[in-house]
C-alpha positions in Angstrom: 51.0 -85.0 -35.7 53.7 -82.3 -35.3 56.5 -82.8 -37.5 58.7 -79.5 -37.4 57.2 -77.9 -40.3 57.1 -73.7 -40.6 53.7 -73.8 -39.7 54.1 -76.0 -36.4 57.2 -74.0 -35.5 55.8 -70.4 -36.0 52.4 -71.8 -33.6 55.1 -73.4 -31.0 57.3 -70.2 -31.0 54.2 -67.8 -30.5 53.5 -70.4 -27.1 56.8 -70.5 -26.0 59.5 -68.1 -27.4 59.9 -65.0 -25.4 62.2 -63.7 -28.2 59.9 -64.4 -31.0 56.1 -64.4 -29.2 56.1 -60.5 -29.2 57.0 -60.1 -32.9 54.9 -62.9 -34.0 51.8 -61.9 -31.4 51.6 -58.6 -33.5 51.6 -59.9 -37.0 49.5 -63.0 -36.8 45.9 -64.0 -37.0 44.3 -67.4 -36.0 43.0 -67.8 -39.3 46.7 -67.6 -40.8 46.8 -71.5 -39.1 45.5 -74.2 -41.7 43.8 -76.8 -38.6 41.5 -76.0 -36.7 43.3 -76.7 -33.5 46.1 -74.8 -34.3 43.9 -71.8 -34.7 41.9 -72.5 -31.4 45.6 -72.9 -29.7 46.6 -69.7 -31.7 43.7 -67.8 -30.4 44.3 -68.6 -26.7 47.9 -68.0 -27.0 47.3 -64.5 -28.3 45.0 -63.4 -25.9 47.3 -64.9 -23.0 49.9 -63.0 -24.3 47.6 -59.3 -24.8 46.6 -59.7 -20.9 50.2 -61.0 -19.6 52.8 -59.7 -21.8 54.5 -62.9 -21.7 54.2 -66.1 -23.7 51.8 -68.7 -22.3 54.4 -71.6 -22.2 53.0 -74.5 -19.9 49.9 -72.5 -19.0 48.4 -73.0 -22.4 46.9 -76.1 -21.2 45.1 -73.9 -18.4 43.6 -71.8 -20.7 42.6 -74.6 -23.2 41.2 -76.6 -20.3 37.9 -76.8 -21.7 38.7 -77.6 -25.1 41.0 -80.4 -24.2 37.9 -82.1 -22.5 35.8 -82.1 -25.9 36.1 -86.0 -26.9 38.4 -86.7 -29.9 39.2 -83.1 -30.5 40.5 -82.6 -27.2 42.5 -85.7 -27.4 44.0 -84.6 -30.4 44.5 -80.9 -29.1 46.1 -82.5 -26.0 48.6 -84.7 -28.5 49.7 -81.1 -30.2 50.0 -79.5 -27.0 52.4 -82.0 -26.0 54.2 -82.4 -29.3 54.8 -78.8 -29.0 56.1 -78.7 -25.4 58.9 -81.6 -26.8 59.4 -79.4 -30.0 60.0 -75.8 -28.1 63.5 -76.4 -26.7 65.1 -77.3 -30.2 63.7 -74.2 -32.3 65.6 -72.6 -34.9 64.5 -69.2 -33.7 66.4 -67.2 -36.7 64.9 -69.4 -39.4 61.2 -69.0 -37.8 61.7 -64.9 -37.5 63.0 -65.0 -41.1 60.3 -66.8 -42.5 57.4 -66.0 -40.9 56.4 -63.1 -43.6 56.5 -66.0 -46.3 54.3 -68.1 -44.0 51.6 -65.1 -43.4 51.6 -64.2 -47.0 51.4 -67.8 -48.2 48.7 -68.8 -45.6 46.7 -65.6 -46.5 46.6 -66.2 -50.2 45.7 -69.7 -50.0 42.7 -68.1 -47.8 41.7 -65.5 -50.0 42.0 -68.1 -53.0 39.8 -70.6 -51.1 37.1 -67.7 -50.2 37.1 -66.5 -53.8 36.4 -70.1 -55.2 33.8 -70.7 -52.8 32.2 -67.5 -53.8 32.7 -68.2 -57.2 30.8 -71.5 -57.0 28.0 -69.8 -55.0 27.7 -67.2 -58.3 29.0 -64.1 -56.0 31.4 -62.8 -58.5 31.9 -59.2 -57.3 32.5 -60.3 -53.8 34.8 -62.8 -55.4 36.6 -60.0 -57.0 36.8 -57.8 -53.9 38.4 -60.7 -51.8 41.2 -60.8 -54.7 41.8 -57.2 -54.9 42.8 -57.3 -50.8 46.3 -55.7 -50.5 47.5 -58.4 -48.1 48.5 -60.5 -51.2 51.4 -58.1 -51.7 52.1 -55.9 -48.8 55.6 -57.9 -48.2 56.9 -57.0 -51.8 60.4 -56.2 -52.3 61.6 -52.5 -52.3 64.8 -51.4 -53.6 67.3 -50.6 -51.1 70.0 -48.0 -51.2 73.8 -48.8 -51.5 76.4 -47.3 -49.4 78.3 -46.2 -52.5 75.2 -43.9 -53.9 76.0 -40.9 -51.7 73.3 -39.0 -53.1 70.5 -41.6 -52.6 72.0 -42.3 -49.1 72.0 -38.3 -47.7 68.3 -38.2 -48.8 67.3 -37.8 -45.4 68.9 -34.6 -45.1 66.7 -32.8 -47.8 63.8 -34.4 -46.4 64.4 -32.8 -43.1 64.9 -29.2 -44.4 61.5 -29.5 -46.4 58.9 -31.2 -44.4 56.2 -32.5 -46.7 53.0 -32.6 -44.6 51.4 -30.6 -41.7 49.8 -32.2 -38.9 47.8 -28.9 -38.8 49.2 -27.8 -35.4 52.0 -25.2 -35.7 53.9 -26.3 -32.5 54.2 -29.9 -33.6 55.2 -29.0 -37.2 58.0 -26.9 -35.7 59.1 -29.7 -33.9 59.0 -32.3 -36.9 55.8 -34.1 -35.3 54.2 -34.8 -38.5 52.8 -37.5 -41.1 54.9 -38.8 -43.5 54.5 -41.4 -46.4 54.1 -44.9 -45.5 53.5 -43.9 -41.8 50.3 -44.3 -39.4 49.9 -40.8 -37.5 46.8 -41.3 -35.1 45.3 -39.1 -32.4 43.3 -40.8 -29.5 40.4 -38.8 -28.0 37.3 -39.5 -25.8 34.0 -39.6 -27.6 33.2 -36.2 -28.8 36.3 -34.6 -28.2 36.8 -33.3 -31.7 38.7 -36.2 -33.5 36.9 -35.7 -36.7 37.5 -31.6 -36.9 41.2 -32.7 -36.0 41.3 -34.8 -39.5 39.5 -32.1 -41.7 41.9 -29.6 -39.9 44.9 -32.1 -41.4 43.0 -31.9 -44.7 43.1 -27.9 -44.9 46.5 -27.1 -43.9 48.1 -29.8 -46.4 45.5 -28.3 -48.8 46.8 -25.0 -48.3 50.7 -25.7 -48.6 50.1 -24.7 -52.1 54.1 -25.4 -52.8 53.2 -29.1 -53.0 49.9 -29.2 -54.5 48.8 -32.2 -52.4 46.0 -34.7 -53.7 44.2 -35.4 -50.5 41.2 -38.1 -49.9 39.5 -37.9 -46.8 37.3 -40.9 -46.2 34.4 -40.8 -43.3 32.8 -43.6 -41.9 31.2 -41.7 -39.1 29.7 -38.2 -40.1 27.6 -38.3 -43.3 29.0 -37.0 -46.4 26.8 -33.4 -46.1 28.2 -33.1 -42.4 31.9 -33.5 -43.9 31.4 -30.9 -46.5 29.8 -28.7 -44.1 32.4 -28.7 -41.8 35.1 -28.3 -44.3 33.7 -25.1 -45.4 33.3 -23.9 -41.8 36.9 -24.7 -41.2 38.2 -23.3 -45.0 35.9 -19.8 -44.4 35.6 -19.4 -40.3 31.7 -19.6 -40.6 29.5 -20.5 -37.8 27.0 -23.0 -38.7 23.5 -21.9 -38.1 23.7 -18.1 -36.8 26.2 -15.3 -37.1 28.0 -15.5 -33.5 30.7 -13.1 -31.6 33.4 -15.1 -30.4 36.5 -14.4 -27.9 39.6 -15.2 -29.9 42.6 -15.9 -27.6 46.0 -15.9 -29.2 49.2 -17.3 -27.6 52.1 -14.4 -27.0 54.9 -13.2 -25.6 57.0 -16.3 -26.1 60.4 -17.2 -24.8 63.3 -18.7 -26.9 61.8 -22.3 -26.4 58.5 -20.7 -28.1 56.9 -21.3 -24.9 54.0 -18.2 -24.3 54.2 -16.6 -21.3 50.9 -15.5 -21.4 47.0 -15.3 -23.4 45.7 -12.2 -25.1 42.1 -12.4 -25.7 40.4 -10.5 -28.9 37.2 -9.7 -27.2 33.8 -10.6 -29.2 35.1 -10.4 -33.0 32.0 -11.1 -35.1 31.6 -14.3 -37.5 29.1 -14.7 -39.9 27.2 -17.9 -40.5 26.8 -20.8 -43.6 23.2 -19.5 -43.8 23.2 -16.3 -43.7 25.3 -16.2 -47.1 23.7 -17.4 -50.2 24.7 -20.1 -52.5 26.7 -18.1 -54.8 28.6 -16.1 -52.4 29.6 -19.3 -50.6 30.8 -20.4 -54.2 32.8 -17.5 -54.6 34.4 -17.5 -51.4 35.6 -21.1 -51.7 36.9 -20.9 -55.3 40.5 -19.7 -54.1 40.6 -23.0 -52.2 39.8 -25.0 -55.5 43.0 -23.6 -56.8 45.4 -25.0 -54.4 46.1 -29.2 -54.4 43.1 -31.7 -55.0 40.4 -32.9 -52.1 38.4 -35.8 -52.7 35.8 -36.5 -49.7 34.4 -40.2 -49.8 31.6 -41.4 -47.4 31.2 -45.0 -46.3 28.3 -46.3 -44.1 29.8 -47.6 -40.8 31.3 -51.0 -40.5 31.0 -51.3 -44.7 34.6 -50.5 -45.7 37.2 -53.3 -46.6 40.3 -53.3 -47.1 40.0 -54.7 -50.5 37.2 -52.0 -50.9 39.7 -49.3 -50.3 42.5 -50.9 -52.1 40.0 -51.0 -55.2 39.1 -47.1 -54.7 42.8 -46.5 -54.8 43.0 -48.3 -58.3 39.7 -47.0 -59.7 40.6 -43.1 -58.4 44.2 -43.5 -60.4 43.1 -45.4 -63.5 39.6 -42.9 -64.0 40.9 -39.7 -62.5 44.4 -40.0 -62.5 44.3 -39.2 -58.9 47.0 -41.1 -56.4 46.5 -39.6 -53.0 49.5 -38.1 -51.4 47.6 -38.3 -47.9 44.6 -40.5 -46.8 42.6 -39.3 -43.8 40.3 -42.2 -42.5 37.6 -40.9 -40.1 38.1 -43.3 -38.4 40.0 -46.6 -38.5 38.0 -49.0 -36.2 34.9 -48.0 -38.3 35.6 -50.0 -41.1 34.6 -53.3 -41.7 36.2 -56.0 -38.9 36.7 -59.7 -39.8 36.0 -61.2 -36.4 34.9 -64.5 -37.6 36.4 -67.6 -37.2 37.0 -67.0 -33.3 39.4 -64.1 -34.1 38.7 -61.7 -31.3 37.4 -58.1 -32.4 40.6 -56.5 -30.9 43.1 -58.8 -32.8 40.9 -58.2 -36.0 41.4 -54.5 -35.1 45.1 -54.8 -34.6 45.6 -56.8 -37.9 43.5 -54.1 -39.7 46.0 -51.5 -38.5 49.0 -53.4 -39.8 47.4 -53.8 -43.0 46.5 -50.1 -43.5 50.0 -48.8 -42.5 51.3 -51.7 -45.2 49.2 -50.2 -47.7 50.4 -46.9 -47.2 54.0 -48.5 -47.6 52.9 -49.9 -50.7 50.9 -47.0 -52.2 53.3 -44.1 -50.9 50.9 -42.0 -48.8 50.7 -40.9 -45.5 48.0 -42.1 -43.5 46.1 -40.3 -40.4 43.4 -41.5 -38.4 42.2 -41.7 -35.1 41.2 -43.6 -32.1 38.4 -43.8 -29.2 39.6 -43.5 -25.8 38.7 -46.2 -23.3 36.4 -45.5 -20.3 39.4 -45.4 -18.2 40.5 -42.4 -19.8 37.4 -40.6 -18.7 38.3 -37.4 -16.3 42.0 -38.5 -16.3 44.4 -35.3 -16.4 46.3 -37.0 -19.2 45.2 -39.7 -21.8 48.1 -42.1 -22.8 48.5 -44.8 -25.1 47.4 -47.8 -22.8 44.0 -45.5 -22.8 43.4 -46.4 -26.2 39.8 -48.3 -26.5 40.5 -51.1 -28.8 43.5 -53.4 -29.7 46.7 -53.2 -27.3 48.8 -53.1 -30.5 47.3 -50.1 -31.9 49.5 -47.8 -30.2 52.8 -50.0 -31.3 51.1 -50.1 -34.8 51.4 -46.0 -35.0 54.6 -44.3 -36.0 53.0 -41.0 -34.4 50.5 -41.1 -31.9 48.8 -38.2 -30.1 46.4 -37.7 -27.4 44.0 -35.1 -26.9 43.5 -33.9 -23.3 41.4 -31.3 -21.9 39.8 -30.7 -18.4 36.2 -28.8 -18.2 37.5 -25.6 -17.0 39.9 -25.8 -20.2 37.3 -26.6 -22.3 35.0 -23.5 -21.1 38.2 -21.5 -22.3 38.5 -23.3 -25.9 41.9 -24.7 -25.0 43.1 -28.3 -24.8 46.6 -30.2 -24.6 48.0 -31.9 -27.3 50.5 -35.3 -25.6 53.0 -36.5 -28.0 53.0 -39.8 -26.6 55.0 -41.2 -29.1 56.8 -40.1 -32.3 59.0 -42.4 -34.3 61.0 -39.7 -35.9 61.0 -37.1 -33.4 61.0 -36.1 -30.0 58.1 -37.2 -28.0 56.7 -37.2 -24.4 55.6 -33.9 -24.4 52.7 -31.5 -25.2 51.3 -28.2 -26.5 48.6 -25.8 -25.9 46.2 -25.3 -28.6 43.7 -22.9 -28.8 40.0 -23.7 -30.5 36.9 -22.6 -31.8 34.9 -25.2 -32.8 31.9 -22.6 -33.4 33.5 -21.9 -36.4 35.2 -24.8 -37.6 38.5 -24.5 -36.4 40.5 -27.2 -34.4 43.3 -25.2 -33.9 43.7 -21.4 -34.1 47.0 -21.1 -32.3 49.5 -23.4 -30.7 52.2 -23.0 -27.8 55.0 -25.4 -26.5 53.1 -26.4 -22.9 54.8 -24.0 -20.1 54.1 -23.9 -16.5 53.3 -20.2 -16.9 50.1 -20.9 -19.2 49.3 -24.0 -17.1 49.0 -21.2 -14.2 47.4 -18.7 -16.3 44.6 -21.6 -17.4 44.1 -22.5 -14.0 44.0 -26.3 -13.6 46.4 -28.2 -15.7 49.7 -29.4 -14.2 53.0 -29.6 -16.2 
């Protein structure tokens, strides 16, 4: 029965501690507990917290009513709950918080070793090897700190502010420092069919062409095929239509005030654009050649639901060893299309949240910027503004992201090729503001121009409110 071990303290804190439950809920998985009854209690406690935003406390028995009636297993669980209620008042919260990372790492290492051992017993060597590659074994590795006496290292942040390393692909966001950064998770939330893949391609293009940095970029597509992604990159680089030549209106924001807000939109009527199919292979190769002289771009495709965290970690190892390719920027199209381990009574949304946290940890460990996209939920349909609570998966995704953007567009704006990007969260810059962007998907352009959102432009467009 409960004896006050670290595992039991963590579980009791998840159920009873107002201070610790939020921190534990965003980091723990039910599979981190060694006893079946503990896993069932953790699952119920996590689901309760996600719905009510406070720990279950005495209501945990109400949530587990059916399990408590399950014969001897129910009797055991009931005794565990009684012992937890007795332990809760004497919890050493500082000790639990300080020991949580160690507990999680130890439990996951035990789980990995046990899983690999079972796979080896079943003569499945390759899958066992992948399990042991998983980066969560080393996500909590120690990193060097900075001494106050080391002035040069201490004030490194000043140099970083003066020279933004990555681009968002949208000039107005760049001007306000809303940009990707190493060790951070940068994401766009948009409804289905609203250009999430184009957004990631646009980020890839702009960072590749920042020639002073010569970035190494890895683009992983889990939704579109490899050919479709390569075609879209070609359109984006060369401003080409897909099937046939087009004449398009191009809108430019101009007459900007001292806050960089445009007062009007100028339209260049019906400019001609060639199509990919109107050019032969030699001409396409000739036009693309100058882009090959910047950084390096690798596009990889995995079928939906097959890419695991261990596979990604193994890919990064292989690229560094065989091609001397260490990505500065990883574009993931998109996170929730990776393989999700929703077994052992782990709810899907919990598995998604844990995957996001592990991916961010991998970005920290390997020192790259991670950019991805999320699908907005059905509640976002028809809304003027999409916010973090409209993400279609686990509630913790918004909290895990360092920068969280949303894509907003009415049908009227869509007809004009204009959208609004809301900076819903920016850990290292001002947030809760938006930018207008001009788009031309017909020639592969997610953003041809941008401006700070202003009432003047809103009135000219017709149906967006400040």
